[in-house]
VEXTIRO-376576 format. One record per residue: x, y, z of N, C-alpha, C, O in turn. Coordinates in steps of 0.1 Angstrom, whole numbers. Each point is the difference from the previous one (the first is absolute). Layout:
N
n_u	n_v	n_w	ca_u	ca_v	ca_w	c_u	c_v	c_w	o_u	o_v	o_w
X	Y	Z	X	Y	Z	X	Y	Z	X	Y	Z
...
***
This chain:
133
n_u	n_v	n_w	ca_u	ca_v	ca_w	c_u	c_v	c_w	o_u	o_v	o_w
-1409	821	1137	-2	0	-15	-14	-2	-3	-8	-7	7
3	12	-18	-14	-1	-4	-2	-13	-7	10	-7	-4
-22	3	2	-4	-12	-7	5	0	-14	5	-11	-5
-5	22	-2	4	1	-14	15	-3	-1	4	-6	-10
4	10	20	14	-2	0	3	-15	1	10	-5	-6
-18	-3	13	3	-14	2	-7	-9	-9	3	-12	-1
-13	17	-7	-8	-9	-8	7	-3	-13	1	7	-10
5	-19	10	8	-5	-11	-8	-2	-13	5	4	-11
-17	-8	12	-9	-3	-11	-2	13	-8	0	0	-12
-2	11	19	-3	13	-6	13	5	-7	0	6	-11
11	-9	17	13	4	-6	2	-8	-13	5	6	-10
-8	-19	10	1	-8	-12	-9	6	-11	4	1	-12
-16	2	16	-10	6	-10	5	13	-6	-1	2	-12
7	7	20	5	13	-5	11	-2	-9	1	6	-11
9	-15	15	11	-2	-9	-4	-7	-13	5	4	-11
-14	-13	12	-6	-6	-12	-6	10	-9	2	0	-13
-10	9	18	-7	11	-7	10	9	-6	-1	4	-12
12	0	20	10	9	-6	7	-6	-11	5	8	-9
-3	-21	9	7	-7	-11	-9	-3	-12	4	-5	-10
-17	9	12	-10	-3	-11	-3	-14	-2	-3	-4	-12
3	-4	22	-2	-14	-1	-14	-3	6	-3	4	11
-6	-12	-18	-13	-3	5	1	-12	9	10	-8	0
-20	6	8	0	-12	9	1	-13	-8	7	-9	4
-14	9	-15	0	-12	-8	14	-4	-5	4	-11	-1
3	22	-3	14	-2	-5	9	-5	11	8	-9	-2
-9	15	14	8	-4	11	-3	-15	4	9	-8	3
-22	5	-4	-4	-14	3	6	-9	-10	5	-11	4
-5	14	-16	6	-9	-11	15	-1	3	5	-12	-1
1	22	4	15	0	3	3	-9	11	11	-7	1
-20	6	9	2	-7	12	-6	-14	-1	3	-9	9
-11	6	-19	-6	-13	-1	-12	-2	10	-2	-11	5
-5	22	-2	-11	-1	10	-12	7	-7	1	5	-11
-12	-5	18	-12	6	-6	0	15	4	6	5	9
-14	3	-17	-2	14	3	-6	2	14	3	10	6
-12	-19	-2	-6	1	13	10	-1	11	-1	6	10
11	-15	-12	11	-1	9	8	12	2	3	4	11
-1	3	-22	8	13	1	-9	10	7	5	8	8
-18	-7	-11	-9	9	7	0	-3	15	0	10	8
0	-22	-4	0	-4	14	13	5	6	0	5	12
11	-7	-18	13	4	5	0	15	2	5	5	10
-10	2	-20	0	15	1	-9	5	11	1	12	4
-10	-20	0	-9	4	11	6	-4	14	-5	4	10
16	-12	-10	6	-4	12	9	10	6	8	6	-8
-8	-4	21	9	9	6	14	-6	1	10	7	0
-9	-21	1	13	-7	1	0	-10	-12	-10	-6	-3
23	4	-1	2	-10	-11	12	-8	4	10	5	5
-11	-19	-6	12	-8	3	12	4	-8	-1	4	-11
13	-6	17	12	3	-7	2	-7	-13	5	7	-10
-8	-19	9	2	-8	-12	-9	6	-11	4	2	-12
-17	1	15	-9	6	-9	4	14	-4	-1	3	-12
6	4	22	5	14	-3	12	0	-10	1	8	-8
7	-18	10	12	-1	-9	-4	-4	-14	5	6	-9
-15	-14	7	-5	-4	-13	-7	12	-6	2	3	-12
-10	5	19	-6	12	-5	10	10	-4	-1	6	-11
11	-4	20	11	10	-3	7	-4	-14	2	9	-8
1	-22	7	6	-4	-13	-9	3	-12	5	5	-10
-18	-8	12	-9	2	-12	-1	15	-3	-2	4	-11
3	4	21	-1	15	-2	13	6	-3	0	12	-4
11	-19	5	13	5	-4	6	9	11	7	9	-3
-11	-12	15	5	8	12	5	-10	10	-1	-12	-1
7	18	12	4	-9	11	-11	0	11	-8	9	0
8	-20	8	-9	0	11	1	12	9	-10	5	5
22	0	-3	2	12	9	-6	12	-7	-5	9	7
5	-8	-20	-6	11	-7	-15	1	3	-6	10	2
0	-22	-2	-14	-1	4	-2	4	14	-9	8	3
16	-14	6	-1	3	14	2	15	4	-7	5	8
16	1	-15	4	14	3	-7	10	-9	2	12	1
-11	-17	-10	-7	9	-9	-9	10	8	-7	-3	9
8	16	-14	-9	10	5	-4	10	-11	9	3	-8
-21	1	8	-4	10	-11	8	13	2	3	7	-10
-1	-3	23	8	12	2	14	-1	-6	5	10	-5
1	-22	6	13	-2	-5	0	2	-15	9	5	-6
-20	-10	-1	-1	1	-14	-1	15	-4	7	5	-9
-15	2	16	-2	15	-3	13	7	2	4	8	-8
3	-11	19	13	6	3	10	-3	-11	8	8	-4
-8	-21	0	9	-4	-11	-2	8	-12	10	5	-6
-22	-3	1	-3	7	-12	2	15	2	3	7	-10
-4	-2	22	2	14	2	15	4	0	3	12	0
5	-22	0	15	4	0	5	2	-14	11	5	-1
-19	-8	-9	5	3	-14	-2	14	-3	-10	6	3
20	0	-9	0	14	-4	-1	-1	-15	9	-5	-7
-19	11	1	-2	-1	-15	5	13	-6	-7	10	-1
20	-10	-2	6	12	-7	1	-3	-15	8	7	-7
-15	-17	2	2	-4	-14	-7	10	-9	-10	7	4
14	-7	-16	-7	8	-10	-2	-10	-12	8	-9	-2
-18	12	-6	-2	-8	-11	9	5	-12	-3	11	-5
13	-19	2	9	4	-11	-2	-8	-12	8	0	-9
-19	-6	8	-3	-8	-12	4	-14	1	4	-5	11
-4	-2	-22	3	-15	0	14	-3	2	3	-12	4
7	21	-6	14	-4	1	7	10	11	9	7	-3
-15	-8	15	7	8	11	-1	15	-3	-10	6	-4
22	1	5	0	14	-1	3	4	-15	0	12	-2
1	-21	-7	3	3	-13	-13	1	-8	-10	-7	3
9	17	-12	-12	1	-8	2	-11	-11	10	-1	-6
-21	-6	3	0	-10	-10	-9	4	-11	-12	0	1
19	3	-13	-8	4	-11	2	-11	-11	11	-2	-4
-22	-4	0	1	-10	-10	3	6	-13	-6	10	-5
16	-15	-2	5	5	-13	-7	-7	-12	3	3	-12
-12	-12	14	-7	-7	-10	-14	-2	4	-4	0	12
-5	-2	-22	-14	-3	3	-1	-15	3	3	-9	-8
-6	5	21	-1	-14	3	-10	-8	-9	3	-12	-3
-13	18	-1	-10	-7	-9	7	-3	-14	-3	-10	-6
11	20	1	7	-3	-12	9	-12	1	1	-8	-9
6	8	20	10	-11	3	-8	-13	1	5	-11	-5
-17	11	12	-8	-12	1	-4	-5	-14	0	-12	-2
-4	21	-7	-4	-4	-13	11	-6	-8	-1	-10	-7
13	16	9	12	-6	-7	3	-14	5	3	-9	-8
-5	7	21	2	-14	5	-10	-9	-5	3	-12	-3
-15	16	2	-11	-9	-6	4	-3	-14	-2	-12	-4
6	21	-4	4	-2	-14	12	-10	-1	0	-9	-8
10	11	17	11	-9	0	-4	-14	4	4	-10	-6
-13	9	16	-5	-13	4	-8	-7	-11	1	-12	-2
-9	20	-6	-7	-5	-11	9	-6	-11	-2	-11	-5
13	18	2	10	-4	-10	6	-14	5	2	-9	-8
2	9	21	6	-12	5	-10	-12	-1	4	-11	-3
-16	13	6	-10	-10	-1	-2	-5	-14	-1	-12	-2
1	21	-8	-1	-3	-14	12	-9	-4	-2	-9	-8
14	13	12	12	-8	-3	-1	-14	6	3	-10	-7
-8	9	19	-1	-13	7	-11	-8	-8	2	-12	-2
-13	18	-2	-10	-7	-7	5	-5	-13	-3	-11	-4
11	19	-3	5	-4	-13	10	-12	2	0	-9	-8
8	10	18	9	-11	3	-8	-13	3	4	-11	-5
-14	12	12	-8	-12	3	-7	-6	-12	-1	-12	-2
-3	21	-7	-6	-5	-13	10	-7	-8	-3	-10	-6
15	15	6	11	-6	-8	3	-14	6	1	-10	-8
-1	8	21	2	-13	7	-11	-9	-4	2	-12	-3
-15	17	3	-11	-9	-4	1	-5	-14	-2	-11	-3
6	20	-7	2	-4	-14	11	-10	-1	-1	-9	-8
12	11	15	11	-10	-1	-4	-13	5	3	-11	-6
-11	10	17	-5	-12	6	-10	-7	-10	0	-12	-1
-8	20	-6	-10	-6	-9	7	-6	-12	-4	-10	-5
15	16	1	8	-5	-12	8	-12	3	4	-7	-10
-2	3	22	8	-12	3	-8	-12	1	5	-11	3
***
């Protein structure tokens, strides 16, 4: 086996990068410094306890880290067959809006304004009642 196959730190780094997680973020999740994560990623071997904690923080299993390979990732994505077609927002049905969304939005604003004015009038009535008592 080559060094890359056995280098656990590089595997951790690749998985972290694939998940879009920065070293700082992983360090925060684990309660260690960014420098500690950097050192781990440079290490060919990682203790099982540390590997387990890293795996938990990355949302994978320790075995997933140990068995990770870039070739495996490429093969995984190459097994997808994209026979999809863009059928719009609602699957294969055509979606034609029967109203102008901006008109509906303006109606809602007007309705909201009326409700606010009613609430304001009610509050003014309450204030007048309290003043008269």
